[in-house]
C-alpha positions as CSV (number, residue, x, y, z in Angstrom):
1,M,-7.5,5.9,21.0
2,L,-5.3,3.1,19.6
3,D,-4.9,1.2,22.8
4,A,-8.0,-1.0,22.3
5,T,-8.4,-0.7,18.5
6,T,-7.7,-3.6,16.3
7,L,-8.7,-4.6,12.8
8,Y,-11.3,-7.3,12.3
9,P,-10.0,-10.6,11.0
10,G,-9.2,-10.4,7.3
11,V,-9.3,-6.6,7.0
12,R,-5.6,-6.0,6.6
13,E,-5.2,-8.9,4.2
14,A,-8.2,-7.6,2.1
15,L,-6.9,-4.1,2.0
16,D,-3.4,-5.3,1.1
17,K,-4.8,-7.4,-1.7
18,L,-6.9,-4.5,-3.1
19,H,-4.0,-2.0,-2.7
20,A,-1.6,-4.4,-4.6
21,A,-4.2,-4.6,-7.4
22,D,-4.3,-0.7,-7.6
23,V,-7.9,-0.5,-6.5
24,P,-8.5,3.1,-5.4
25,M,-9.9,3.2,-1.8
26,A,-10.9,6.0,0.5
27,V,-12.4,6.4,3.9
28,L,-15.7,8.2,4.5
29,T,-16.8,8.3,8.1
30,N,-19.0,10.4,10.3
31,K,-16.3,10.5,13.0
32,P,-14.1,13.6,13.1
33,V,-11.5,13.5,10.3
34,R,-8.5,14.3,12.6
35,F,-9.1,11.3,14.7
36,S,-9.9,9.1,11.8
37,I,-6.6,10.0,10.1
38,R,-4.6,9.4,13.3
39,L,-6.3,6.0,13.7
40,I,-5.6,4.9,10.1
41,E,-2.0,6.1,10.5
42,G,-1.6,4.3,13.8
43,L,-2.8,1.1,12.2
44,G,-0.4,1.5,9.4
45,L,-3.1,1.7,6.7
46,E,-2.6,5.2,5.3
47,P,-0.9,4.0,2.1
48,H,-4.0,2.1,1.2
49,F,-6.3,5.1,1.0
50,F,-6.1,8.1,-1.4
51,R,-8.3,10.2,0.8
52,V,-9.9,10.2,4.3
53,Y,-13.0,12.3,4.9
54,G,-14.7,12.6,8.2
55,G,-18.0,13.9,9.6
56,N,-16.6,17.4,9.7
57,S,-15.1,17.4,6.2
58,F,-18.4,18.5,4.6
59,E,-21.5,20.5,5.6
60,Q,-23.5,17.3,5.6
61,K,-22.8,13.9,7.1
62,K,-23.7,10.5,5.8
63,P,-26.3,9.5,4.6
64,D,-25.9,12.7,2.5
65,P,-24.0,11.5,-0.7
66,I,-21.7,14.5,-0.8
67,G,-18.7,12.6,0.4
68,I,-19.0,9.7,-2.1
69,L,-19.7,12.2,-4.9
70,R,-16.6,14.1,-4.0
71,L,-14.5,10.9,-3.9
72,M,-15.8,9.7,-7.2
73,D,-15.0,13.1,-8.7
74,E,-11.5,13.1,-7.2
75,S,-10.7,9.5,-8.3
76,G,-12.4,9.8,-11.7
77,I,-14.3,6.5,-11.0
78,P,-17.9,6.4,-12.1
79,A,-20.8,5.4,-10.0
80,E,-21.2,2.0,-11.7
81,R,-17.6,1.1,-10.6
82,T,-18.0,2.5,-7.0
83,I,-19.0,0.5,-3.9
84,M,-19.6,1.8,-0.4
85,V,-18.6,-0.6,2.3
86,G,-20.1,-0.2,5.7
87,D,-21.5,-1.6,8.9
88,S,-24.9,0.1,9.2
89,G,-28.0,1.2,7.4
90,V,-26.6,4.7,7.2
91,D,-23.9,3.4,4.9
92,V,-26.4,1.7,2.7
93,R,-28.6,4.8,2.5
94,T,-25.5,6.8,1.7
95,A,-24.7,4.4,-1.2
96,R,-28.3,4.6,-2.4
97,N,-28.3,8.4,-2.3
98,A,-25.1,8.4,-4.4
99,K,-26.5,5.7,-6.7
100,V,-23.6,3.3,-6.0
101,K,-23.5,-0.3,-4.8
102,A,-23.6,-1.0,-1.1
103,C,-21.6,-3.8,0.6
104,G,-22.5,-4.5,4.2
105,V,-20.3,-6.3,6.7
106,S,-21.9,-8.7,9.2
107,Y,-20.0,-7.2,12.1
108,G,-19.2,-3.8,13.5
109,F,-21.4,-0.8,14.5
110,Q,-25.0,-1.7,13.5
111,P,-25.3,-4.7,11.2
112,E,-28.8,-5.4,12.6
113,S,-29.9,-2.2,10.7
114,F,-29.4,-4.0,7.4
115,E,-32.9,-5.6,8.0
116,Q,-34.4,-2.2,7.2
117,D,-31.7,-1.1,4.7
118,P,-30.4,-4.2,3.0
119,P,-27.1,-3.9,1.1
120,D,-26.5,-5.3,-2.4
121,I,-23.8,-7.6,-1.0
122,L,-23.3,-8.8,2.6
123,V,-19.9,-10.3,3.6
124,D,-18.7,-11.9,6.9
125,N,-15.0,-11.2,6.0
126,M,-13.4,-8.4,3.9
127,I,-11.4,-11.0,2.0
128,Q,-14.8,-12.1,0.5
129,L,-15.3,-8.6,-0.8
130,A,-11.7,-8.3,-2.1
131,D,-12.1,-11.5,-4.1
132,Y,-15.5,-10.4,-5.4
133,L,-14.1,-7.0,-6.5
134,L,-11.0,-8.5,-8.1
135,V,-12.9,-11.1,-10.0
136,S,-15.6,-8.6,-11.2
137,S,-13.0,-6.1,-12.3
138,H,-11.6,-8.4,-15.0
């Protein structure tokens, strides 16, 4: 599983920057949670995330908002200070269903689906998002 898996350019740097600034982050994926946790651990990213939820963590998968709603409840962070980052229209619809902002990345699984489901923000590199979040949080 980890043999051919690498992070996109800028992802580790952006996660490090946000983690150092104490920005709470979590993973919400439709992939099975057990594999997702192993992948995150294998990439050395587990300290960055307070929680990892997968497609089998809840009765409903994205775009159902249950995962984001649970993460907001667990973190105590309100919707207006929450952003869903993803690479497909499903992620944007999940954000809309949870009434939070959506950030799309121009690479990954299905960025072409943003034509139908446009995000609030679109970045080419996660460092752009980290800078945006750190500037807007002050």
